[in-house]
C-alpha positions as a Markdown table, in Angstrom:
| # | Residue | x | y | z |
|---|---|---|---|---|
| 1 | Met | -122.7 | 108.9 | 143.0 |
| 2 | Ser | -120.2 | 107.9 | 140.3 |
| 3 | Glu | -117.4 | 105.6 | 141.2 |
| 4 | His | -113.9 | 106.6 | 140.1 |
| 5 | Leu | -111.7 | 103.8 | 138.8 |
| 6 | Leu | -108.2 | 104.4 | 140.3 |
| 7 | Leu | -105.5 | 103.9 | 137.7 |
| 8 | Ala | -102.9 | 102.1 | 139.9 |
| 9 | Pro | -105.0 | 98.9 | 140.6 |
| 10 | Leu | -106.0 | 98.7 | 136.9 |
| 11 | Leu | -102.4 | 98.9 | 135.8 |
| 12 | Glu | -101.2 | 96.4 | 138.3 |
| 13 | Ser | -103.9 | 93.9 | 137.2 |
| 14 | Tyr | -103.0 | 94.6 | 133.5 |
| 15 | Phe | -99.3 | 93.8 | 134.2 |
| 16 | Arg | -99.9 | 90.8 | 136.4 |
| 17 | Arg | -102.8 | 89.1 | 134.6 |
| 18 | Arg | -103.0 | 90.3 | 131.0 |
| 19 | Leu | -99.4 | 90.8 | 130.0 |
| 20 | Thr | -97.6 | 88.1 | 131.9 |
| 21 | Lys | -100.2 | 85.3 | 132.2 |
| 22 | Gln | -102.6 | 85.7 | 129.2 |
| 23 | Arg | -100.2 | 87.2 | 126.7 |
| 24 | Asn | -97.1 | 85.4 | 127.9 |
| 25 | Ala | -95.1 | 88.7 | 127.4 |
| 26 | Thr | -91.4 | 88.6 | 127.7 |
| 27 | Pro | -89.7 | 90.5 | 130.5 |
| 28 | Ala | -88.4 | 93.1 | 128.0 |
| 29 | Thr | -92.0 | 93.7 | 126.7 |
| 30 | Val | -93.3 | 94.1 | 130.3 |
| 31 | Ala | -90.4 | 96.5 | 131.1 |
| 32 | Ser | -91.1 | 98.6 | 127.9 |
| 33 | Tyr | -94.8 | 98.9 | 128.8 |
| 34 | Arg | -94.0 | 99.7 | 132.4 |
| 35 | Asp | -91.5 | 102.5 | 131.4 |
| 36 | Ala | -93.9 | 104.1 | 128.9 |
| 37 | Leu | -96.9 | 104.0 | 131.3 |
| 38 | Arg | -94.7 | 105.4 | 134.1 |
| 39 | Met | -93.8 | 108.4 | 132.0 |
| 40 | Leu | -97.4 | 108.9 | 131.1 |
| 41 | Ile | -98.5 | 108.7 | 134.8 |
| 42 | Leu | -95.8 | 111.1 | 135.9 |
| 43 | Phe | -96.8 | 113.5 | 133.2 |
| 44 | Ala | -100.5 | 113.3 | 134.1 |
| 45 | Ala | -99.8 | 113.7 | 137.8 |
| 46 | Ala | -97.7 | 116.9 | 137.2 |
| 47 | Arg | -100.2 | 118.3 | 134.7 |
| 48 | Leu | -103.2 | 117.6 | 137.0 |
| 49 | Arg | -101.4 | 118.4 | 140.2 |
| 50 | Lys | -102.3 | 115.0 | 141.7 |
| 51 | Arg | -100.3 | 112.3 | 143.3 |
| 52 | Pro | -99.8 | 109.4 | 140.8 |
| 53 | Ala | -101.7 | 107.0 | 143.1 |
| 54 | Ala | -104.6 | 109.4 | 143.1 |
| 55 | Leu | -105.1 | 109.4 | 139.3 |
| 56 | Ala | -108.3 | 107.9 | 138.0 |
| 57 | Leu | -108.8 | 106.4 | 134.7 |
| 58 | Glu | -111.0 | 109.3 | 133.6 |
| 59 | Asp | -108.0 | 111.6 | 134.2 |
| 60 | Leu | -106.3 | 110.2 | 131.1 |
| 61 | Asp | -108.5 | 111.9 | 128.5 |
| 62 | Arg | -107.8 | 112.5 | 124.9 |
| 63 | Asp | -106.3 | 115.9 | 125.4 |
| 64 | Leu | -103.9 | 114.8 | 128.1 |
| 65 | Val | -102.6 | 111.8 | 126.1 |
| 66 | Leu | -102.1 | 114.1 | 123.1 |
| 67 | Ala | -100.2 | 116.6 | 125.2 |
| 68 | Phe | -98.1 | 113.7 | 126.5 |
| 69 | Leu | -97.3 | 112.5 | 123.0 |
| 70 | Asp | -96.5 | 116.1 | 121.9 |
| 71 | Glu | -94.0 | 116.4 | 124.8 |
| 72 | Leu | -92.4 | 113.1 | 123.8 |
| 73 | Glu | -91.8 | 114.3 | 120.3 |
| 74 | Glu | -90.1 | 117.5 | 121.6 |
């Protein structure tokens, strides 16, 4: 049985540990990352018809990220 890594706890850990503590990121940097990732998550949730909290890391595959980037350019 494969274990799915939910995206929400991974992102929370990234923001709390990596950006703020290890990288000493400024509040503006954290806000910028937060906003960009929020847009990606909302895009993925709509595209995959899942709740944002139900997204798994494996849901963010190459094709989905490229579609998101294409939409940003439009």
